[in-house]
Z-matrix of the N, CA and C atoms (Angstrom, degrees):
N
C 1 1.437
C 2 1.530 1 108.81
N 3 1.327 2 116.51 1 129.47
C 4 1.463 3 121.48 2 -177.04
C 5 1.524 4 110.60 3 -117.68
N 6 1.311 5 115.24 4 150.18
C 7 1.463 6 121.53 5 171.24
C 8 1.532 7 106.89 6 -109.28
N 9 1.320 8 116.96 7 169.05
C 10 1.465 9 120.36 8 177.38
C 11 1.524 10 109.79 9 -59.92
N 12 1.326 11 118.20 10 -43.82
C 13 1.470 12 121.02 11 179.88
C 14 1.531 13 111.18 12 -61.65
N 15 1.326 14 117.11 13 -38.76
C 16 1.468 15 120.73 14 175.98
C 17 1.531 16 110.54 15 -61.32
N 18 1.325 17 116.11 16 -44.36
C 19 1.464 18 120.36 17 -179.41
C 20 1.520 19 111.02 18 -64.80
N 21 1.324 20 117.93 19 -41.89
C 22 1.468 21 121.44 20 177.75
C 23 1.525 22 109.61 21 -59.03
N 24 1.319 23 118.08 22 -47.23
C 25 1.474 24 121.75 23 178.75
C 26 1.521 25 111.05 24 -61.75
N 27 1.316 26 117.26 25 -43.01
C 28 1.466 27 122.89 26 178.82
C 29 1.535 28 110.95 27 -58.71
N 30 1.336 29 116.71 28 -46.27
C 31 1.461 30 121.16 29 -179.58
C 32 1.524 31 110.48 30 -67.73
N 33 1.324 32 118.02 31 -43.26
C 34 1.472 33 121.59 32 -179.34
C 35 1.526 34 112.46 33 -58.46
N 36 1.317 35 117.71 34 -37.48
C 37 1.468 36 121.76 35 -179.23
C 38 1.532 37 110.93 36 -70.74
N 39 1.315 38 117.85 37 -33.57
C 40 1.465 39 121.73 38 -172.53
C 41 1.520 40 115.25 39 -96.78
N 42 1.323 41 117.98 40 -27.32
C 43 1.461 42 121.11 41 -172.29
C 44 1.520 43 111.13 42 -132.50
N 45 1.312 44 115.64 43 156.31
C 46 1.460 45 120.65 44 175.55
C 47 1.523 46 108.27 45 -85.12
N 48 1.314 47 115.82 46 114.97
C 49 1.460 48 121.68 47 -178.39
C 50 1.527 49 108.65 48 -76.70
N 51 1.325 50 116.32 49 126.82
C 52 1.459 51 121.89 50 178.08
C 53 1.529 52 111.19 51 -87.61
N 54 1.326 53 114.76 52 -35.30
C 55 1.463 54 120.56 53 -177.29
C 56 1.524 55 108.17 54 -153.67
N 57 1.337 56 115.39 55 140.74
C 58 1.458 57 119.92 56 175.07
C 59 1.523 58 108.27 57 -141.00
N 60 1.311 59 115.06 58 126.75
C 61 1.463 60 121.66 59 169.46
C 62 1.518 61 106.09 60 -119.95
N 63 1.284 62 118.00 61 179.54
C 64 1.468 63 121.53 62 -169.89
C 65 1.528 64 114.29 63 -44.45
N 66 1.310 65 118.13 64 -53.62
C 67 1.461 66 121.10 65 -175.64
C 68 1.520 67 112.24 66 -122.28
N 69 1.342 68 117.10 67 37.86
C 70 1.460 69 120.39 68 -175.11
C 71 1.527 70 110.69 69 -155.56
N 72 1.340 71 115.59 70 137.24
C 73 1.468 72 122.42 71 176.31
C 74 1.526 73 108.75 72 -125.58
N 75 1.324 74 117.13 73 139.66
C 76 1.467 75 122.73 74 176.02
C 77 1.531 76 107.62 75 -121.58
N 78 1.335 77 116.74 76 131.02
C 79 1.462 78 120.56 77 175.75
C 80 1.522 79 108.65 78 -154.99
N 81 1.333 80 116.47 79 162.73
C 82 1.459 81 122.45 80 178.16
C 83 1.519 82 110.22 81 -104.24
N 84 1.325 83 115.26 82 145.94
C 85 1.458 84 121.25 83 172.28
C 86 1.528 85 108.32 84 -124.72
N 87 1.330 86 117.64 85 138.99
C 88 1.467 87 119.34 86 174.27
C 89 1.531 88 109.66 87 -70.15
N 90 1.324 89 116.09 88 148.43
C 91 1.467 90 119.86 89 176.17
C 92 1.521 91 107.76 90 -116.92
N 93 1.312 92 118.06 91 -101.06
C 94 1.468 93 119.97 92 -179.29
C 95 1.523 94 110.06 93 -116.52
N 96 1.316 95 115.47 94 145.29
C 97 1.467 96 119.65 95 -179.79
C 98 1.518 97 110.42 96 58.41
N 99 1.317 98 115.49 97 -128.23
C 100 1.467 99 121.62 98 179.89
C 101 1.525 100 112.23 99 -93.78
N 102 1.315 101 117.47 100 4.71
C 103 1.458 102 121.44 101 -175.20
C 104 1.534 103 111.41 102 -77.85
N 105 1.320 104 115.21 103 146.21
C 106 1.458 105 121.83 104 173.17
C 107 1.525 106 107.90 105 -132.02
N 108 1.309 107 115.59 106 165.19
C 109 1.457 108 119.89 107 -179.08
C 110 1.521 109 109.06 108 -140.93
N 111 1.315 110 116.55 109 131.92
C 112 1.459 111 122.61 110 176.40
C 113 1.525 112 109.68 111 -70.81
N 114 1.327 113 116.09 112 138.12
C 115 1.458 114 123.11 113 175.24
C 116 1.521 115 107.54 114 -123.29
N 117 1.316 116 115.97 115 133.84
C 118 1.459 117 121.05 116 173.60
C 119 1.529 118 106.84 117 -122.35
N 120 1.326 119 115.82 118 125.87
C 121 1.460 120 121.29 119 177.77
C 122 1.523 121 106.87 120 -115.15
N 123 1.325 122 115.40 121 125.42
C 124 1.464 123 121.50 122 -178.69
C 125 1.524 124 110.22 123 -122.34
N 126 1.309 125 114.77 124 147.09
C 127 1.458 126 120.50 125 170.34
C 128 1.520 127 106.68 126 -81.37
N 129 1.322 128 116.81 127 126.69
C 130 1.462 129 121.57 128 -179.62
C 131 1.518 130 109.53 129 -133.90
N 132 1.307 131 115.82 130 153.32
C 133 1.460 132 121.14 131 172.89
C 134 1.512 133 107.88 132 -103.37
N 135 1.312 134 115.78 133 129.39
C 136 1.449 135 120.62 134 -179.03
C 137 1.516 136 111.82 135 -83.90
N 138 1.314 137 114.53 136 174.88
C 139 1.460 138 120.31 137 176.72
C 140 1.527 139 110.96 138 -59.81
N 141 1.329 140 115.82 139 -20.57
C 142 1.461 141 121.08 140 179.73
C 143 1.533 142 112.43 141 -89.38
N 144 1.335 143 117.39 142 7.06
C 145 1.473 144 124.80 143 179.30
C 146 1.521 145 113.57 144 67.69
N 147 1.323 146 118.62 145 10.87
C 148 1.460 147 122.12 146 175.32
C 149 1.521 148 110.07 147 -94.16
N 150 1.332 149 116.37 148 161.08
C 151 1.455 150 121.21 149 178.79
C 152 1.521 151 110.81 150 -82.89
N 153 1.313 152 115.19 151 136.57
C 154 1.459 153 123.60 152 179.40
C 155 1.521 154 109.41 153 -127.40
N 156 1.314 155 116.83 154 151.84
C 157 1.461 156 122.70 155 168.72
C 158 1.524 157 105.99 156 -97.96
N 159 1.318 158 116.38 157 117.32
C 160 1.454 159 121.68 158 178.85
C 161 1.531 160 107.42 159 -99.60
N 162 1.326 161 116.54 160 118.81
C 163 1.467 162 122.99 161 -175.96
C 164 1.523 163 108.18 162 -107.68
N 165 1.342 164 117.10 163 123.84
C 166 1.457 165 120.71 164 179.20
C 167 1.519 166 110.37 165 -130.55
N 168 1.331 167 114.54 166 155.47
C 169 1.457 168 121.50 167 175.16
C 170 1.530 169 107.11 168 -148.07
N 171 1.340 170 117.63 169 131.22
C 172 1.465 171 120.47 170 -175.48
C 173 1.526 172 113.35 171 -73.22
N 174 1.329 173 114.38 172 147.55
C 175 1.460 174 122.14 173 177.16
C 176 1.522 175 110.12 174 -109.09
N 177 1.330 176 116.96 175 -44.71
C 178 1.463 177 121.25 176 179.98
C 179 1.517 178 110.62 177 168.03
N 180 1.313 179 115.04 178 179.30
C 181 1.466 180 120.32 179 177.96
C 182 1.520 181 109.74 180 -75.21
N 183 1.313 182 116.67 181 133.15
C 184 1.470 183 121.83 182 -177.83
C 185 1.523 184 111.48 183 -55.27
N 186 1.316 185 117.66 184 -39.49
C 187 1.462 186 121.52 185 -177.71
C 188 1.527 187 112.48 186 -66.14
N 189 1.326 188 117.36 187 -20.99
C 190 1.466 189 121.72 188 -176.85
C 191 1.524 190 113.60 189 -98.47
N 192 1.326 191 117.90 190 -1.87
C 193 1.461 192 121.11 191 -173.16
C 194 1.525 193 111.82 192 -109.57
N 195 1.308 194 115.30 193 151.91
C 196 1.464 195 122.65 194 170.89
C 197 1.528 196 105.37 195 -81.49
N 198 1.345 197 117.05 196 93.30
C 199 1.457 198 121.44 197 -172.10
C 200 1.529 199 113.87 198 -63.71
N 201 1.340 200 120.89 199 -41.13
C 202 1.468 201 118.01 200 176.01
C 203 1.532 202 112.22 201 -60.15
N 204 1.326 203 117.18 202 -40.64
C 205 1.470 204 120.02 203 177.69
C 206 1.527 205 110.72 204 -66.12
N 207 1.330 206 116.67 205 -41.20
C 208 1.457 207 121.16 206 177.69
C 209 1.523 208 110.40 207 -56.70
N 210 1.324 209 117.14 208 -46.94
C 211 1.459 210 120.10 209 -178.66
C 212 1.523 211 111.71 210 -63.75
N 213 1.317 212 117.07 211 -38.23
C 214 1.470 213 119.79 212 177.40
C 215 1.523 214 110.73 213 -64.85
N 216 1.322 215 117.18 214 -45.86
C 217 1.462 216 121.07 215 -179.38
C 218 1.527 217 111.57 216 -66.93
N 219 1.331 218 117.27 217 -41.94
C 220 1.469 219 120.90 218 179.79
C 221 1.515 220 110.65 219 -65.36
N 222 1.318 221 117.21 220 -31.09
C 223 1.453 222 121.60 221 179.64
C 224 1.511 223 114.17 222 -66.99
N 225 1.333 224 116.91 223 -13.63
C 226 1.467 225 120.86 224 177.73
C 227 1.521 226 112.50 225 -76.75
N 228 1.335 227 117.21 226 -16.90
C 229 1.458 228 121.02 227 -177.66
C 230 1.522 229 111.07 228 -74.72
N 231 1.309 230 115.86 229 143.39
C 232 1.465 231 122.11 230 178.54
C 233 1.521 232 111.46 231 -73.16
N 234 1.322 233 117.42 232 -25.64
C 235 1.460 234 121.62 233 -176.95
C 236 1.523 235 110.11 234 -133.34
N 237 1.305 236 116.04 235 148.77
C 238 1.450 237 120.89 236 173.84
C 239 1.513 238 113.93 237 80.88
N 240 1.326 239 114.81 238 -173.49
C 241 1.446 240 121.76 239 179.63
C 242 1.513 241 110.53 240 -170.03
N 243 1.327 242 115.83 241 171.91
C 244 1.461 243 121.84 242 -178.89
C 245 1.518 244 110.16 243 -93.03
N 246 1.330 245 115.65 244 137.95
C 247 1.457 246 123.07 245 176.39
C 248 1.531 247 107.54 246 -136.88
N 249 1.324 248 116.80 247 161.61
C 250 1.462 249 121.30 248 175.35
C 251 1.518 250 108.74 249 -120.76
N 252 1.332 251 115.60 250 133.05
C 253 1.451 252 122.50 251 177.34
C 254 1.522 253 108.44 252 -136.99
N 255 1.318 254 116.74 253 124.79
C 256 1.467 255 122.05 254 179.23
C 257 1.523 256 111.96 255 52.38
N 258 1.330 257 117.29 256 38.27
C 259 1.458 258 121.80 257 176.68
C 260 1.514 259 114.98 258 82.04
N 261 1.332 260 117.57 259 1.25
C 262 1.464 261 121.95 260 179.61
C 263 1.525 262 108.71 261 -110.72
N 264 1.335 263 115.82 262 132.05
C 265 1.459 264 120.77 263 176.54
C 266 1.526 265 108.42 264 -87.85
N 267 1.322 266 115.19 265 131.65
C 268 1.459 267 122.58 266 -178.51
C 269 1.516 268 108.99 267 -123.43
N 270 1.326 269 115.65 268 150.35
C 271 1.458 270 119.42 269 166.37
C 272 1.510 271 105.40 270 -96.57
N 273 1.344 272 117.51 271 130.87
C 274 1.462 273 120.93 272 -172.19
C 275 1.526 274 111.12 273 -134.16
N 276 1.327 275 113.34 274 142.42
C 277 1.462 276 121.83 275 175.94
C 278 1.526 277 106.48 276 -143.37
N 279 1.321 278 117.54 277 143.88
C 280 1.459 279 121.05 278 179.83
C 281 1.521 280 110.12 279 -125.14
N 282 1.339 281 114.92 280 146.00
C 283 1.461 282 121.99 281 -177.81
C 284 1.527 283 108.55 282 -131.88
N 285 1.338 284 118.25 283 132.19
C 286 1.469 285 119.35 284 177.16
C 287 1.539 286 110.09 285 -69.31
N 288 1.309 287 116.59 286 125.33
C 289 1.467 288 120.48 287 -177.29
C 290 1.521 289 112.29 288 -61.61
N 291 1.319 290 117.77 289 -48.69
C 292 1.463 291 120.68 290 -173.25
C 293 1.520 292 113.51 291 -66.52
N 294 1.341 293 117.14 292 -19.53
C 295 1.464 294 120.75 293 -176.98
C 296 1.527 295 113.69 294 -99.63
N 297 1.327 296 117.12 295 3.11
C 298 1.461 297 119.74 296 -170.93
C 299 1.523 298 111.28 297 -124.29
N 300 1.326 299 115.49 298 131.99
C 301 1.467 300 120.60 299 172.93
C 302 1.526 301 108.21 300 -75.63
N 303 1.316 302 117.20 301 150.06
C 304 1.464 303 121.06 302 -175.76
C 305 1.522 304 113.20 303 -55.33
N 306 1.332 305 118.19 304 -39.33
C 307 1.459 306 119.05 305 -177.89
C 308 1.527 307 112.38 306 -68.23
N 309 1.318 308 117.89 307 -11.19
C 310 1.457 309 121.29 308 176.59
C 311 1.513 310 113.71 309 -77.30
N 312 1.328 311 118.15 310 -12.71
C 313 1.457 312 120.66 311 -177.82
C 314 1.521 313 112.75 312 -77.83
N 315 1.322 314 118.06 313 -34.66
C 316 1.465 315 120.21 314 -179.76
C 317 1.523 316 111.46 315 -55.07
N 318 1.312 317 116.62 316 -44.98
C 319 1.464 318 120.79 317 -179.06
C 320 1.524 319 110.88 318 -62.24
N 321 1.332 320 116.87 319 -42.82
C 322 1.462 321 120.40 320 178.44
C 323 1.524 322 111.67 321 -65.91
N 324 1.338 323 117.69 322 -39.99
C 325 1.465 324 120.33 323 175.44
C 326 1.523 325 109.64 324 -57.75
N 327 1.331 326 116.60 325 -46.66
C 328 1.471 327 121.94 326 -178.11
C 329 1.528 328 112.12 327 -63.21
N 330 1.316 329 116.78 328 -43.79
C 331 1.468 330 119.90 329 179.36
C 332 1.525 331 109.82 330 -60.45
N 333 1.323 332 117.36 331 -47.61
C 334 1.463 333 121.12 332 -178.45
C 335 1.524 334 111.00 333 -61.17
N 336 1.334 335 118.16 334 -48.34
C 337 1.462 336 118.94 335 -176.98
C 338 1.528 337 112.08 336 -70.23
N 339 1.322 338 117.58 337 -35.69
C 340 1.464 339 119.19 338 179.34
C 341 1.521 340 111.20 339 -66.28
N 342 1.327 341 117.63 340 -41.85
C 343 1.464 342 120.19 341 178.03
C 344 1.527 343 110.05 342 -67.87
N 345 1.325 344 117.61 343 -46.89
C 346 1.466 345 120.52 344 -179.79
C 347 1.525 346 111.22 345 -60.59
N 348 1.316 347 117.56 346 -42.76
C 349 1.459 348 121.18 347 179.38
C 350 1.526 349 111.32 348 -64.99
N 351 1.329 350 116.78 349 -42.59
C 352 1.464 351 120.74 350 178.42
C 353 1.525 352 110.62 351 -62.20
N 354 1.331 353 116.59 352 -44.69
C 355 1.464 354 120.80 353 179.19
C 356 1.523 355 111.01 354 -64.63
N 357 1.323 356 116.81 355 -43.90
C 358 1.465 357 120.96 356 178.25
C 359 1.525 358 109.79 357 -59.31
N 360 1.315 359 116.85 358 -47.01
C 361 1.463 360 121.33 359 -178.74
C 362 1.526 361 111.26 360 -63.64
N 363 1.344 362 117.31 361 -46.06
C 364 1.458 363 120.97 362 -178.27
C 365 1.530 364 112.54 363 -68.13
N 366 1.324 365 116.87 364 -35.36
C 367 1.464 366 119.95 365 -174.59
C 368 1.517 367 114.28 366 -92.49
N 369 1.342 368 117.52 367 -26.03
C 370 1.464 369 119.39 368 -177.26
C 371 1.531 370 112.57 369 -122.39
N 372 1.324 371 117.64 370 -23.17
C 373 1.468 372 120.62 371 -176.28
C 374 1.514 373 112.93 372 72.96
N 375 1.338 374 117.86 373 8.05
C 376 1.458 375 120.51 374 -176.99
C 377 1.531 376 111.23 375 -116.68
N 378 1.322 377 115.77 376 178.79
C 379 1.457 378 122.75 377 176.85
C 380 1.526 379 107.81 378 -135.57
N 381 1.327 380 115.93 379 63.78
C 382 1.480 381 120.64 380 -177.14
C 383 1.515 382 112.65 381 -90.81
N 384 1.320 383 117.24 382 -17.97
C 385 1.462 384 119.21 383 -173.59
C 386 1.503 385 109.72 384 -117.32
């Protein structure tokens, strides 16, 4: 069982934090070759009123992407899905904090960044995020 403070400590020990605000952490993870992917982890409350860790990674600007193709490609992932916020398409997955051991977060971080990086590469050919 993890708390938000436990997760923050876990991330700080393993990754270089680029930005931290009250309920949000930003850091980069390497993917393939020289590519990296931004990860943002936020504390969120679910519809069930429990605390969740919401993990997102950007893919690109919605206006620049083939959105029907993006949805088809994102649908191949076992976890998470594509969302748009402020004109940016993100790959997002959420995990209930109280039900997850800390070592379970690394795998979720990796899944999110690998899918987001693959989608970014396939849809834009770039590594901006």
